C-alpha distance (Angstrom), angle and dihedral (degrees) to the residues before:
residue distance angle dihedral
M1 . . .
T2 3.82 . .
L3 3.80 113.8 .
I4 3.78 120.2 173.7
L5 3.80 115.1 -135.8
P6 3.87 109.9 -124.8
K7 3.72 117.4 -110.2
P8 3.83 116.8 -98.4
K9 3.79 91.9 -108.6
V10 3.84 90.9 52.7
V11 3.80 90.2 52.4
E12 3.81 91.3 46.2
R13 3.74 92.4 51.5
F14 3.83 90.5 46.0
V15 3.79 94.0 52.3
K16 3.76 92.5 44.4
T17 3.84 91.1 53.5
L18 3.87 90.8 49.0
Q19 3.80 91.0 50.1
E20 3.86 92.6 49.0
S21 3.78 90.2 50.4
L22 3.71 94.0 52.1
A23 3.82 92.0 49.7
E24 3.78 90.9 46.9
N25 3.80 92.1 50.4
R26 3.80 93.1 50.1
N27 3.83 90.2 49.0
T28 3.81 96.6 48.1
I29 3.80 109.2 27.1
V30 3.77 109.4 78.2
E31 3.79 99.2 175.0
R32 3.74 105.6 65.8
E33 3.77 140.4 117.4
E34 3.81 116.1 -155.8
D35 3.80 129.0 -171.1
V36 3.80 100.0 25.8
A37 3.81 106.7 168.9
Y38 3.82 115.5 -131.8
E39 3.85 93.0 179.1
E40 3.79 128.3 35.8
G41 3.78 109.9 -94.4
G42 3.83 91.0 -9.2
Q43 3.70 143.0 82.8
R44 3.73 129.2 -13.1
V45 3.79 145.5 -156.2
D46 3.79 130.6 -133.8
F47 3.79 120.7 -144.0
W48 3.76 117.8 -153.1
G49 3.79 111.6 -165.6
P50 3.82 129.4 10.6
T51 3.77 100.0 -12.5
K52 3.79 99.9 -143.5
D53 3.74 91.3 51.7
A54 3.77 96.3 56.5
N55 3.79 110.6 151.3
F56 3.80 109.1 162.5
I57 3.86 118.7 60.5
A58 3.79 107.2 -161.6
I59 3.82 124.6 -162.3
H60 3.74 117.6 -164.4
G61 3.82 124.7 -134.8
G62 3.84 132.1 -137.1
Y63 3.82 101.3 139.4
W64 3.88 87.4 -82.4
Q65 3.82 90.3 -73.2
E66 3.84 105.4 75.4
G67 3.81 141.0 17.5
D68 3.72 132.8 80.9
R69 3.76 136.9 -132.7
K70 3.79 90.5 -119.8
Y71 3.83 89.6 64.5
F72 3.84 97.8 46.3
T73 3.81 90.1 78.6
T74 3.80 105.1 101.9
I75 3.84 83.5 99.5
V76 3.79 93.8 53.4
K77 3.77 109.5 80.4
P78 3.87 98.3 44.1
L79 3.74 90.2 49.7
V80 3.86 97.5 44.1
D81 3.84 87.5 48.8
E82 3.78 86.8 60.1
G83 3.80 94.6 47.7
V84 3.82 97.7 -98.0
T85 3.78 112.8 133.8
V86 3.86 112.2 -149.1
A87 3.75 125.5 -148.2
V88 3.83 109.1 -163.6
V89 3.82 112.2 -160.2
G90 3.85 123.3 -145.0
Y91 3.75 118.3 -153.9
D92 3.81 138.2 175.8
L93 3.80 118.8 -98.0
A94 3.79 124.7 -105.4
S95 3.79 90.1 -133.6
Q96 3.81 84.9 75.2
K97 3.82 103.0 29.2
P98 3.83 134.1 30.9
L99 3.84 113.1 -86.0
R100 3.78 92.6 -120.6
E101 3.81 88.2 60.8
I102 3.82 89.9 52.8
I103 3.79 90.6 51.2
N104 3.79 91.6 51.1
Q105 3.84 89.9 45.8
V106 3.76 91.3 55.9
K107 3.81 90.7 47.7
K108 3.83 88.1 54.1
A109 3.82 90.9 50.6
V110 3.81 91.0 51.8
T111 3.76 91.7 48.8
F112 3.82 90.0 49.3
I113 3.80 91.9 50.4
M114 3.81 92.4 50.8
E115 3.82 89.1 50.8
Y116 3.85 92.0 45.1
C117 3.80 89.5 52.1
P118 3.88 101.1 37.7
N119 3.78 98.0 171.6
A120 3.79 99.6 44.4
T121 3.80 132.9 95.3
F122 3.77 119.7 -146.9
A123 3.75 148.8 -145.2
I124 3.80 114.1 -153.1
G125 3.77 126.3 -158.1
G126 3.72 148.9 141.3
H127 3.74 148.8 -179.0
S128 3.77 126.9 -103.6
A129 3.82 105.8 -37.0
G130 3.74 85.8 9.9
G131 3.80 88.6 61.1
H132 3.78 90.0 54.0
L133 3.85 91.7 48.2
S134 3.82 91.5 47.9
A135 3.75 91.5 51.2
L136 3.81 92.1 48.4
V137 3.84 90.4 51.1
A138 3.77 91.1 50.0
S139 3.79 92.0 50.8
E140 3.80 100.1 40.5
L141 3.84 109.7 34.8
P142 3.78 107.6 103.5
K143 3.88 93.4 -140.7
I144 3.78 116.2 41.7
D145 3.81 100.8 147.8
R146 3.81 90.9 118.7
L147 3.82 93.4 49.4
T148 3.77 106.3 89.2
T149 3.80 106.5 165.6
L150 3.79 136.0 32.9
I151 3.80 118.7 -157.4
L152 3.81 117.0 -169.2
M153 3.83 116.0 -171.0
C154 3.79 117.1 -166.3
G155 3.78 89.2 -33.2
V156 3.87 130.9 -173.0
F157 3.85 110.5 -141.6
K158 3.84 109.3 156.0
L159 3.79 102.7 64.8
G160 3.82 96.4 179.0
E161 3.86 86.1 78.1
I162 3.82 92.8 62.9
V163 3.86 101.6 42.4
D164 3.86 91.7 103.8
T165 3.85 96.9 38.4
Y166 3.72 130.7 95.0
I167 3.80 85.7 -101.5
G168 3.78 94.2 54.7
R169 3.74 93.7 43.6
G170 3.84 90.3 49.2
I171 3.80 90.7 60.4
H172 3.83 96.5 36.3
L173 3.83 90.0 -115.2
T174 3.75 116.1 -175.6
P175 3.81 126.7 -169.5
D176 3.76 92.1 -107.7
M177 3.88 91.5 48.4
A178 3.81 90.0 48.5
K179 3.77 91.3 52.6
E180 3.75 93.1 47.3
C181 3.81 94.1 46.3
S182 3.81 100.0 41.8
L183 3.75 118.7 107.6
D184 3.85 114.0 -89.4
E185 3.77 100.4 -146.7
A186 3.80 94.3 -167.2
K187 3.80 91.2 56.2
L188 3.82 90.1 47.8
I189 3.83 91.5 53.9
E190 3.81 90.3 44.9
K191 3.84 88.5 58.3
F192 3.76 101.6 27.2
G193 3.77 107.9 22.9
E194 3.83 93.6 109.2
K195 3.80 93.5 44.4
S196 3.78 133.0 77.0
I197 3.83 119.1 -81.2
V198 3.79 121.1 -176.9
L199 3.78 125.1 -170.1
L200 3.82 110.1 -159.5
N201 3.76 113.7 -173.0
S202 3.82 140.5 171.6
E203 3.83 123.0 -119.4
F204 3.81 94.9 -132.1
D205 3.82 101.9 39.4
A206 3.79 120.4 132.0
V207 3.83 111.5 -65.1
K208 3.79 92.8 -121.1
L209 3.78 92.4 49.8
K210 3.77 90.6 52.1
Q211 3.75 90.0 47.5
Q212 3.86 92.3 50.3
N213 3.85 89.6 52.0
A214 3.77 93.3 46.9
E215 3.79 90.9 50.2
L216 3.80 90.4 46.9
E217 3.79 91.0 52.9
D218 3.85 91.5 50.0
L219 3.77 93.6 47.1
L220 3.82 95.5 46.2
R221 3.87 89.2 50.3
S222 3.84 90.3 50.1
L223 3.76 90.5 49.4
G224 3.80 91.5 55.5
A225 3.82 107.8 -95.1
K226 3.82 105.3 177.4
D227 3.80 100.7 -163.7
L228 3.86 111.2 26.8
R229 3.73 123.4 149.1
S230 3.73 127.8 -179.1
V231 3.82 120.7 -163.3
E232 3.80 125.8 -177.5
I233 3.84 115.1 -159.0
S234 3.81 111.8 -142.8
N235 3.81 122.3 -130.1
T236 3.80 94.8 14.6
D237 3.76 134.7 113.0
H238 3.85 134.9 -162.0
F239 3.76 90.7 -74.8
S240 3.80 107.9 28.4
I241 3.79 92.2 57.1
I242 3.76 87.9 67.3
E243 3.84 92.2 46.0
H244 3.85 91.0 52.5
L245 3.81 92.1 52.4
R246 3.80 88.3 81.3
E247 3.79 88.9 65.8
K248 3.78 111.3 82.9
G249 3.76 95.9 -154.4
H250 3.78 96.8 47.5
P251 3.82 116.2 112.1
A252 3.81 91.1 -121.3
T253 3.78 90.7 56.6
Q254 3.65 93.3 44.8
A255 3.73 92.9 51.2
L256 3.77 90.6 51.1
L257 3.78 91.3 48.4
Q258 3.87 90.5 49.6
A259 3.77 88.2 53.2
L260 3.79 92.8 49.8
L261 3.88 97.3 38.0
P262 3.81 104.3 33.6
């Protein structure tokens, strides 16, 4: 898979936007609970909005080797303003631990959130690597009756294609590990075939990523997905789609809200 690294100015703008969103959220959202530990001495989750009513579990991206829950918060204010409480999950990075451990850690986080909010139902979703992790959670958790919606934003699902790339090398990805940790679409449909699945992609993403998502859509439909929607957001790329999610009126935000508030 060929993925073009963003130019330094693009990264600088992206990080600046994420930092601004975090500051704005802390200044304007009174009801929140940050740094709730879901494993002893380990990773945490942030709740934005009334904690016990959390209904969107968000998993950040970063190609499994960078990123932070604190900076996956462009989505927060537009959703909280519409009554959606967001639980943003932190996880360790696959540059330091095997990817399978990261997947299991996120499954543990989602189980914790469901126990922490015992009366809530949830959508789960993420961007890039977070899309992959969300899909693996949906297909592997033994009990998903309270997960109603899966939102996959610019996700990477066939990991065999990235073994020999800078991404794969950064997480010590082997062919066997890639096979084990790739999405099993049949398992996903077995668990989530009757539920809502939304593919949210950017117009100017990497060609291979767009191809993966198009193939995923076709395969899920052929396997019998009952409620599958695919939305492409014009004039966005892999990074700018996340930046624009802080804008309530942007098509990306409206698509996300429609998925969460059908």
